[in-house]
C-alpha positions in Angstrom: -27.1 57.3 -43.6 -26.1 53.6 -43.4 -27.9 52.8 -40.1 -30.9 50.9 -41.5 -31.2 47.1 -40.9 -31.8 46.5 -44.6 -30.0 48.7 -47.1 -31.8 49.5 -50.4 -30.1 49.4 -53.8 -29.8 53.2 -53.8 -28.0 53.0 -50.4 -25.5 50.6 -51.9 -25.1 52.9 -55.0 -24.5 55.8 -52.7 -22.0 53.8 -50.7 -20.0 52.8 -53.8 -20.1 56.4 -55.2 -18.7 57.6 -51.8 -16.0 54.9 -51.9 -14.9 56.2 -55.3 -14.0 59.7 -54.0 -10.4 59.9 -52.8 -10.0 60.8 -49.0 -13.8 60.7 -48.5 -13.6 57.0 -48.8 -11.2 56.7 -45.9 -13.3 58.9 -43.7 -16.5 57.0 -44.5 -14.7 53.7 -44.0 -13.5 54.6 -40.6 -16.9 56.1 -39.6 -18.8 53.0 -40.6 -16.3 50.5 -39.2 -16.2 52.2 -35.8 -20.0 53.0 -35.5 -22.1 50.6 -33.5 -25.3 51.9 -35.2 -24.2 51.2 -38.8 -25.5 48.3 -40.9 -24.0 45.0 -39.7 -23.4 43.5 -43.1 -21.8 46.7 -44.4 -19.6 46.9 -41.3 -18.5 43.3 -41.7 -17.7 43.8 -45.4 -15.6 46.8 -44.6 -13.7 45.0 -41.8 -13.0 42.1 -44.3 -11.7 44.6 -46.9 -9.5 46.3 -44.3 -8.1 43.0 -43.2 -7.5 41.9 -46.8 -5.7 45.3 -47.5 -3.5 44.8 -44.4 -2.6 41.2 -45.5 -1.8 42.3 -49.0 0.4 45.1 -47.7 2.3 42.7 -45.4 2.6 40.2 -48.3 4.0 42.9 -50.5 6.5 44.1 -47.9 7.8 40.6 -47.0 7.6 38.4 -50.0 7.7 40.8 -53.1 10.1 43.4 -51.7 13.3 41.4 -52.6 12.1 41.2 -56.2 11.2 44.8 -56.7 14.6 45.7 -58.2 14.3 43.0 -60.8 10.7 44.1 -61.5 11.9 47.7 -61.9 14.7 46.7 -64.2 12.4 44.7 -66.4 9.8 47.5 -66.6 12.5 50.1 -67.4 13.7 47.9 -70.3 10.2 47.4 -71.6 9.1 51.1 -71.1 12.2 53.3 -71.3 11.8 56.5 -69.3 13.8 58.5 -71.9 11.2 58.1 -74.6 8.7 60.2 -72.5 11.1 63.1 -71.8 11.1 65.7 -74.6 
């Protein structure tokens, strides 16, 4: 599917539609990243997205984690949970 040297606009549309479907996107992502026959630019873009997601996750876990209690307290004051319970 994504093995051509040059991808058309419709190929890119199909790719982004598949990326919008939950769980299918993870399978497609892994298949394209690990396939040696897939489009080089698409594979490079997916590797860059995966590395960025890993870095953001590490950043969240190391830098923002100590502040999560303060963020939660602020959000619970702004949006009280009791108002949504009937």
